[in-house]
PADOZA-700645 format. One line per field, with one value per residue (C-alpha): residue number from 1; chain; residue in one letter; x, y, z. Coordinates in nm, 4 decimals. Example, Ala and Ser with C-alpha at 12.3 -4.5 7.8 and 13.67 -1.06 7.14 Angstrom:
REM residues 2
resi = (1,2)
chain = (A,A)
resn = (A,S)
east = (1.2300,1.3670)
north = (-0.4500,-0.1060)
up = (0.7800,0.7140)
***
This chain:
REM residues 316
resi = (1,2,3,4,5,6,7,8,9,10,11,12,13,14,15,16,17,18,19,20,21,22,23,24,25,26,27,28,29,30,31,32,33,34,35,36,37,38,39,40,41,42,43,44,45,46,47,48,49,50,51,52,53,54,55,56,57,58,59,60,61,62,63,64,65,66,67,68,69,70,71,72,73,74,75,76,77,78,79,80,81,82,83,84,85,86,87,88,89,90,91,92,93,94,95,96,97,98,99,100,101,102,103,104,105,106,107,108,109,110,111,112,113,114,115,116,117,118,119,120,121,122,123,124,125,126,127,128,129,130,131,132,133,134,135,136,137,138,139,140,141,142,143,144,145,146,147,148,149,150,151,152,153,154,155,156,157,158,159,160,161,162,163,164,165,166,167,168,169,170,171,172,173,174,175,176,177,178,179,180,181,182,183,184,185,186,187,188,189,190,191,192,193,194,195,196,197,198,199,200,201,202,203,204,205,206,207,208,209,210,211,212,213,214,215,216,217,218,219,220,221,222,223,224,225,226,227,228,229,230,231,232,233,234,235,236,237,238,239,240,241,242,243,244,245,246,247,248,249,250,251,252,253,254,255,256,257,258,259,260,261,262,263,264,265,266,267,268,269,270,271,272,273,274,275,276,277,278,279,280,281,282,283,284,285,286,287,288,289,290,291,292,293,294,295,296,297,298,299,300,301,302,303,304,305,306,307,308,309,310,311,312,313,314,315,316)
chain = (A,A,A,A,A,A,A,A,A,A,A,A,A,A,A,A,A,A,A,A,A,A,A,A,A,A,A,A,A,A,A,A,A,A,A,A,A,A,A,A,A,A,A,A,A,A,A,A,A,A,A,A,A,A,A,A,A,A,A,A,A,A,A,A,A,A,A,A,A,A,A,A,A,A,A,A,A,A,A,A,A,A,A,A,A,A,A,A,A,A,A,A,A,A,A,A,A,A,A,A,A,A,A,A,A,A,A,A,A,A,A,A,A,A,A,A,A,A,A,A,A,A,A,A,A,A,A,A,A,A,A,A,A,A,A,A,A,A,A,A,A,A,A,A,A,A,A,A,A,A,A,A,A,A,A,A,A,A,A,A,A,A,A,A,A,A,A,A,A,A,A,A,A,A,A,A,A,A,A,A,A,A,A,A,A,A,A,A,A,A,A,A,A,A,A,A,A,A,A,A,A,A,A,A,A,A,A,A,A,A,A,A,A,A,A,A,A,A,A,A,A,A,A,A,A,A,A,A,A,A,A,A,A,A,A,A,A,A,A,A,A,A,A,A,A,A,A,A,A,A,A,A,A,A,A,A,A,A,A,A,A,A,A,A,A,A,A,A,A,A,A,A,A,A,A,A,A,A,A,A,A,A,A,A,A,A,A,A,A,A,A,A,A,A,A,A,A,A,A,A,A,A,A,A,A,A,A,A,A,A,A,A,A,A,A,A)
resn = (M,Y,K,F,N,P,Q,R,I,Q,V,G,I,S,A,C,L,L,G,Q,Q,V,R,F,D,G,G,H,K,R,S,S,Y,C,D,N,E,L,G,K,Q,F,D,F,V,E,I,C,P,E,M,A,I,G,L,G,A,P,R,Q,S,L,R,L,V,R,D,R,G,E,I,R,I,R,N,A,N,M,D,V,T,D,K,L,R,D,F,S,E,R,Q,V,E,R,L,D,F,I,S,G,Y,I,L,C,G,K,S,P,S,C,G,M,E,R,V,K,V,Y,K,A,D,T,N,Q,G,A,K,E,G,T,G,I,F,A,A,A,L,K,A,R,W,P,Q,L,P,I,E,E,E,G,R,L,H,D,P,L,L,R,E,N,F,I,T,R,V,F,A,F,H,E,W,Q,C,L,Q,A,E,G,M,T,R,A,A,L,M,A,F,H,A,R,Y,K,Y,L,L,L,A,H,N,P,A,I,Y,R,Q,L,G,P,M,L,A,H,S,D,L,P,L,P,A,L,A,E,A,Y,L,Q,G,F,M,A,A,L,A,Q,P,A,S,R,R,N,H,S,C,T,L,E,H,I,Q,G,Y,F,K,H,R,L,D,G,E,E,K,Q,E,L,C,E,A,I,S,A,Y,R,L,G,M,Q,P,L,L,V,P,L,T,L,I,K,H,H,L,R,Q,H,P,D,D,Y,I,A,S,Q,V,Y,L,N,P,H,P,Q,E,L,K,L,R,Y,G,L)
east = (-0.0547,0.1444,0.1230,0.2721,0.6546,0.7775,1.1294,1.0392,0.8281,0.5976,0.4912,0.2465,0.3227,0.1902,0.3209,0.4753,0.6721,0.9239,0.9253,0.6766,0.5384,0.1795,0.0660,-0.2026,0.0986,0.2704,0.5179,0.6152,0.6625,0.9266,1.1001,1.4288,1.4247,1.1563,1.3066,1.6928,1.6901,1.3213,1.3822,1.6647,1.4350,1.0958,0.9557,0.7096,0.3944,0.3135,-0.0071,-0.0980,-0.5575,-0.6095,-0.4247,-0.5621,-0.8791,-0.7780,-0.6908,-0.3627,-0.0597,-0.0973,-0.4772,-0.6966,-0.6747,-0.9425,-1.0909,-1.3016,-1.6192,-1.9243,-2.2183,-2.5475,-2.4042,-2.2109,-1.8069,-1.7700,-1.4161,-1.4205,-1.3148,-1.5017,-1.5532,-1.5998,-1.6882,-1.5444,-1.6018,-1.8074,-1.4984,-1.2548,-1.4703,-1.5325,-1.1433,-1.0044,-1.2740,-1.1699,-0.8210,-0.7085,-0.9197,-0.6301,-0.3538,-0.3848,0.0237,0.1181,0.2534,0.2343,0.1142,0.3387,0.0165,0.0811,-0.0685,-0.3483,-0.4220,-0.8370,-0.7188,-0.4497,-0.4478,-0.4647,-0.5841,-0.6693,-0.7019,-0.9142,-1.2607,-1.4463,-1.8025,-2.0053,-1.9276,-1.6764,-1.3009,-1.3664,-1.3050,-1.1383,-0.9314,-1.1425,-1.1370,-0.9992,-0.8821,-1.1294,-0.8635,-0.6816,-1.0150,-1.0953,-0.7765,-0.8073,-1.1695,-1.0552,-0.7753,-0.7769,-0.4491,-0.2190,0.0115,-0.0292,0.1381,0.1607,0.5251,0.5606,0.4977,0.8078,0.9787,0.9380,1.1928,0.9503,0.6435,0.8945,1.0328,0.7030,0.5571,0.8637,0.8524,0.4794,0.5603,0.8248,0.5840,0.2855,0.4963,0.5963,0.2795,0.1852,0.4560,0.2983,-0.0066,0.1301,0.3062,-0.0075,-0.1417,-0.1634,-0.2619,0.1471,0.2851,0.0468,0.1893,0.5224,0.4927,0.3020,0.6168,0.8629,0.6898,0.6426,0.8552,0.7794,0.4140,0.5049,0.6688,0.3995,0.1010,0.1176,-0.2573,-0.3082,-0.0518,-0.1447,-0.4439,-0.3134,-0.1350,-0.4333,-0.6683,-0.4507,-0.4363,-0.7800,-0.9736,-1.1890,-1.2276,-1.2063,-0.8642,-0.9413,-1.1151,-0.9002,-0.6481,-0.8116,-0.8515,-0.5322,-0.4252,-0.6268,-0.4954,-0.1281,-0.1572,-0.3448,-0.1042,0.1647,0.0145,0.0546,0.4620,0.6473,0.7115,1.0418,0.8544,0.7522,1.0954,1.2288,1.0350,1.0532,1.4299,1.4240,1.2170,1.4813,1.7770,1.6214,1.7095,2.0815,2.0888,2.2021,2.4571,2.6333,2.8809,2.7642,3.0055,2.8027,2.4531,2.5080,2.6565,2.3372,2.0931,2.2568,2.2262,1.8571,1.8273,1.9591,1.7481,1.4686,1.5905,1.6439,2.0456,2.1401,1.9454,1.7556,2.0451,2.3010,2.1498,2.0173,2.3803,2.4664,2.2331,2.3303,2.6661,2.5640,2.3399,2.6415,2.8304,2.5439,2.3057,1.9505,1.7393,1.4402,1.6054,1.7727,1.4083,1.3059,1.2084,1.2202,1.6133,1.5908,1.2669,1.3766,1.6998,2.0227,2.1391,1.8162,1.9262,1.6051,1.6689,1.9238,1.7134,1.4878)
north = (0.0006,0.3547,0.6196,0.9481,1.0040,1.3992,1.2310,1.1210,1.2707,0.9835,1.0752,0.8544,0.7475,0.5307,0.2008,0.1534,0.5247,0.2603,0.0144,-0.2154,-0.4458,-0.3245,-0.1390,-0.3354,-0.4253,-0.6046,-0.3188,-0.0316,0.3601,0.3895,0.7624,0.7593,1.0996,0.9799,0.6519,0.7994,1.1720,1.2130,0.8386,0.9977,1.2567,1.0760,0.7440,0.5945,0.4580,0.2859,0.2086,0.0602,0.1006,-0.1584,-0.3815,-0.3616,-0.4552,-0.7694,-0.6746,-0.8590,-0.7574,-0.8090,-0.7084,-0.5489,-0.1773,0.0822,0.3523,0.6115,0.6493,0.9295,0.7157,0.8857,1.1548,0.9765,0.8612,0.4821,0.3116,0.0137,-0.2180,-0.4389,-0.7155,-0.5442,-0.2343,-0.1938,0.1707,0.0669,-0.1730,0.0755,0.3922,0.1646,0.0841,0.4587,0.6226,0.3799,0.3987,0.7077,0.7891,0.6030,0.8286,1.0913,1.0568,1.1484,1.4915,1.4705,1.2682,1.1675,1.0411,0.8775,1.0781,0.9537,0.7216,0.6467,0.5280,0.7566,1.0488,1.3902,1.6165,1.5571,1.2328,1.0942,1.0237,0.8773,0.8224,0.5335,0.2740,0.5121,0.5409,0.9745,1.1297,1.4610,1.4749,1.6438,1.3735,1.2717,0.9127,0.7671,0.7681,1.0911,1.2371,1.0720,1.1867,1.5370,1.5262,1.3958,1.5894,1.8970,2.0552,1.7779,1.8385,1.6649,1.6483,1.3955,1.2829,1.3799,1.7880,1.7331,1.7798,2.1284,2.2843,2.5055,2.2813,2.0403,2.3310,2.4657,2.0944,1.9912,2.3762,2.2194,1.8755,2.0341,2.2872,2.0304,1.8363,2.0834,2.1666,1.8125,1.8272,2.1051,1.9577,1.6629,1.8182,2.0347,2.3761,2.6645,2.9863,3.0747,2.7632,2.8998,3.2371,3.1325,2.9406,3.2093,3.4193,3.1653,3.1574,3.5137,3.5437,3.2269,3.3097,3.6629,3.5274,3.2672,3.4488,3.8416,3.8633,3.5959,3.7081,4.0032,3.8111,3.5784,3.8088,4.0072,3.6816,3.5442,3.8714,3.9544,3.6497,3.5161,3.1997,2.8586,2.7524,2.4783,2.6532,2.9141,2.6345,2.4942,2.8672,2.9384,2.5570,2.6722,2.9899,2.8974,2.5465,2.7757,3.0443,2.7963,2.6122,2.8993,2.8870,3.1603,3.4233,3.6074,3.9485,3.8007,3.6454,4.0121,4.2060,3.9132,3.9615,4.3469,4.3070,4.1104,4.3728,4.6118,4.4581,4.4980,4.8488,4.9920,4.6917,4.6765,4.9669,5.1439,4.8727,4.5767,4.7253,4.8201,4.4473,4.3500,4.5538,4.4540,4.0563,4.1287,4.3590,4.0683,3.8040,4.0103,4.0441,3.6922,3.7674,3.5458,3.2685,3.3453,3.1403,3.4353,3.6364,3.4122,3.3001,3.6900,3.7106,3.3707,3.5846,3.8871,3.7238,3.5027,3.8788,4.0047,3.7680,3.8564,3.6016,3.7335,3.6410,3.3430,3.1828,3.2315,2.9263,3.0761,3.1138,2.7244,2.5701,2.2019,2.0848,2.2206,1.8753,1.8620,2.1574,2.2534,2.6582,2.5959,2.6486,2.9358)
up = (-0.0400,-0.0846,0.1215,0.1009,0.1897,0.2445,0.2033,-0.1324,-0.4366,-0.5856,-0.9471,-1.1246,-1.4898,-1.7513,-1.7719,-2.0815,-2.0508,-1.8205,-2.0756,-1.9763,-2.2168,-2.1962,-2.5183,-2.7492,-3.0138,-2.7181,-2.7120,-2.5052,-2.5696,-2.2953,-2.2772,-2.1552,-2.0337,-1.8174,-1.7120,-1.6711,-1.5737,-1.4170,-1.2710,-1.0446,-0.8508,-0.8266,-0.7093,-1.0120,-0.9882,-1.2580,-1.4059,-1.7174,-1.6971,-1.9828,-1.8201,-1.5153,-1.6427,-1.7798,-2.1448,-2.2397,-2.4683,-2.7228,-2.8051,-3.0649,-3.0014,-2.8050,-3.0201,-2.8178,-3.0203,-2.9961,-2.9713,-2.9314,-2.7669,-2.4912,-2.5037,-2.5538,-2.5322,-2.7679,-3.0616,-3.2847,-3.0886,-2.6773,-2.5173,-2.1733,-2.0986,-1.8006,-1.6752,-1.7750,-1.5860,-1.2657,-1.2485,-1.3127,-1.0251,-0.7818,-0.8543,-0.8817,-0.5480,-0.4261,-0.5583,-0.2713,-0.2118,-0.5835,-0.6472,-1.0710,-1.3443,-1.6668,-1.9103,-2.2548,-2.5024,-2.7690,-2.5790,-2.5765,-2.1910,-2.0728,-2.3251,-2.1709,-2.4487,-2.8592,-2.8372,-3.1202,-3.0732,-3.3769,-3.4888,-3.4402,-3.7138,-3.9140,-3.9326,-3.9245,-3.5965,-3.4803,-3.2051,-2.9667,-2.6597,-2.3229,-2.2577,-2.0046,-1.6980,-1.7457,-1.7451,-1.4281,-1.2780,-1.3549,-1.1923,-0.8741,-0.8445,-1.0237,-0.8739,-0.9534,-1.1880,-1.5063,-1.8347,-2.1278,-2.2330,-2.5984,-2.4160,-2.1908,-2.5194,-2.5335,-2.2544,-2.1328,-2.0604,-1.9182,-1.6504,-1.5790,-1.5112,-1.2503,-1.0823,-1.0311,-0.8874,-0.6786,-0.5498,-0.4797,-0.3142,-0.0869,-0.0354,0.0452,0.3322,0.4722,0.5009,0.6390,0.8860,0.9890,0.8245,1.0524,0.9128,1.0409,0.8058,0.5319,0.5327,0.5579,0.2517,0.0515,0.1484,0.0109,-0.3360,-0.4257,-0.6718,-0.8262,-0.8333,-1.0084,-1.2376,-1.3652,-1.3272,-1.1720,-1.1407,-0.9375,-0.6868,-0.6236,-0.5350,-0.3254,-0.0120,0.0569,0.0550,0.3263,0.5015,0.5258,0.4818,0.7538,0.6001,0.8404,0.8135,0.5869,0.2998,0.3250,0.2484,-0.0163,-0.1269,-0.1518,-0.3687,-0.6203,-0.6931,-0.6446,-0.8581,-1.1253,-1.1299,-1.1109,-1.4339,-1.6684,-1.7775,-1.6944,-1.9982,-2.0492,-1.9395,-1.6536,-1.5727,-1.6517,-1.4012,-1.1186,-1.1840,-1.1548,-0.8198,-0.6677,-0.8010,-0.6020,-0.2912,-0.3913,-0.4873,-0.1521,-0.1434,-0.5075,-0.6419,-0.9457,-1.1840,-1.0319,-1.0129,-1.4180,-1.4724,-1.3380,-1.5112,-1.8597,-1.7623,-1.7225,-2.0439,-2.2170,-2.1139,-2.2129,-2.5339,-2.5615,-2.6132,-2.2932,-2.1180,-1.7588,-1.6128,-1.6572,-1.4540,-1.2256,-1.1627,-1.0967,-0.8502,-0.6671,-0.6498,-0.5442,-0.2634,-0.1363,-0.0856,0.0203,0.2192,0.2245,0.4471,0.2416,-0.0576,0.0091,0.1070,-0.2590,-0.4204,-0.7408,-0.6906,-0.7170,-0.7614,-0.8352,-0.8785,-1.0483,-1.1460,-1.4180,-1.6090,-1.6677,-1.6903,-1.9201,-2.2433,-2.1289)
***
């Protein structure tokens, strides 16, 4: 029986992505990035919904079919909609301990979006569906970071997903330790600049909500989490990163000499114009932080939202 572990981040994943031969053709869709790189950071929880309901491998492929207004999952010989939905609802209910999920795209069970939905008794379809298991997962855990493996090839989407996984895991740790208003305020203080980089509008809402809300703590925490994860779901833009870097730069205005200020200003400007990666001004800020310590800035998750060895900000 799995349970939440504050020391290890557990992430759900379609079993075929780790090389399990569970696909309809008896093969797999192993992701070397997930297996070799993310496997060093996460403990994966492998699930194949189709195998879990007793379908073998190889097997006749399934498809989503729109029949009289309802989406079914079936092939020419059988309809497994009810069985798969029942399994999915029971399985996702047990996944309260995971901090993210990586799905296999295009799958009628695990596809996150744009899964082909066919018209009944035809080979005509449109990419407008969601896999049965993926839909149940999203419905039960709307704040959970979820991504398709194929989209992780995009550096911006990859960095955004993994940032959300680490942030969500820290939130789960906060809940496991026992939520208090003081702990919630401290959590928000550490994430201020990350929120600013992702979604300035929501960032400006969350602070006042915590400071002035009369909601009971459980309701306040739930409302905060909804806003927090909605903000992080928006990938940080170059413009918002630049504004965030400038805010941090302000903390050094009385500590740096004229040449150092100019160097940092030019690094941020070069990043804004797309001439340098995000890593350049961030490295310079971290250098100045070592020379001129500031507890508030040092505590900001924005500076280190995920392990450096993942190299997620190298291409941003």
